[in-house]
C-alpha positions in Angstrom: 92.8 91.5 116.0 91.9 92.2 119.5 94.4 94.3 122.0 94.5 94.0 125.5 92.8 96.9 127.6 96.3 98.0 128.9 98.2 97.8 125.5 95.3 100.0 124.2 95.6 102.6 127.2 99.5 102.5 126.5 99.1 103.5 122.7 96.3 106.0 123.7 98.9 108.0 125.9 101.5 107.5 123.0 99.4 109.1 120.8 98.1 111.9 123.2 101.8 112.5 123.9 102.7 112.7 120.1 100.0 115.2 118.9 100.6 117.5 121.9 104.2 117.4 121.0 103.4 118.1 117.6 101.8 121.4 118.2 105.0 122.9 119.9 107.5 121.7 117.5 105.4 122.8 114.4 105.4 126.1 116.1 109.3 126.3 116.3 109.6 124.9 112.9 107.3 127.2 110.9 109.4 130.4 112.4 112.4 128.9 110.7 110.8 127.2 107.3 107.9 128.2 105.3 104.8 126.4 105.8 104.7 124.9 102.7 108.0 123.2 102.9 107.0 122.3 106.6 104.0 120.6 105.0 106.0 118.7 102.5 108.6 117.6 104.9 105.9 116.1 107.3 104.2 114.4 104.1 107.6 112.9 103.3 108.2 111.6 107.0 104.8 110.3 106.8 105.4 108.6 103.8 108.6 106.9 104.8 106.8 105.9 108.0 103.9 104.1 106.1 106.3 102.5 103.5 108.4 101.3 106.5 105.6 99.9 108.6 104.3 98.1 105.6 107.4 96.5 104.7 107.8 95.5 108.4 104.4 94.0 108.3 104.6 92.4 104.7 101.5 94.2 103.6 103.6 96.4 100.9 102.3 95.2 97.5 103.2 96.5 94.3 100.0 96.2 92.1 100.5 94.5 88.9 100.8 96.5 85.6 97.1 95.4 84.2 95.6 97.1 87.6 
């Protein structure tokens, strides 16, 4: 699937913004919550986001028992 140059640029700018914002947010959160819990929460959020993305694109597949 090819995307337009404009859409790629917009996605790239969003990615830069999210990564830049992530540094500030993690710095503040680690002051309040221990780093291990911060990692656990981040992993949970990522898992929920991936699950939602797979469900929306209908790519979520439950493997058969014999697999």
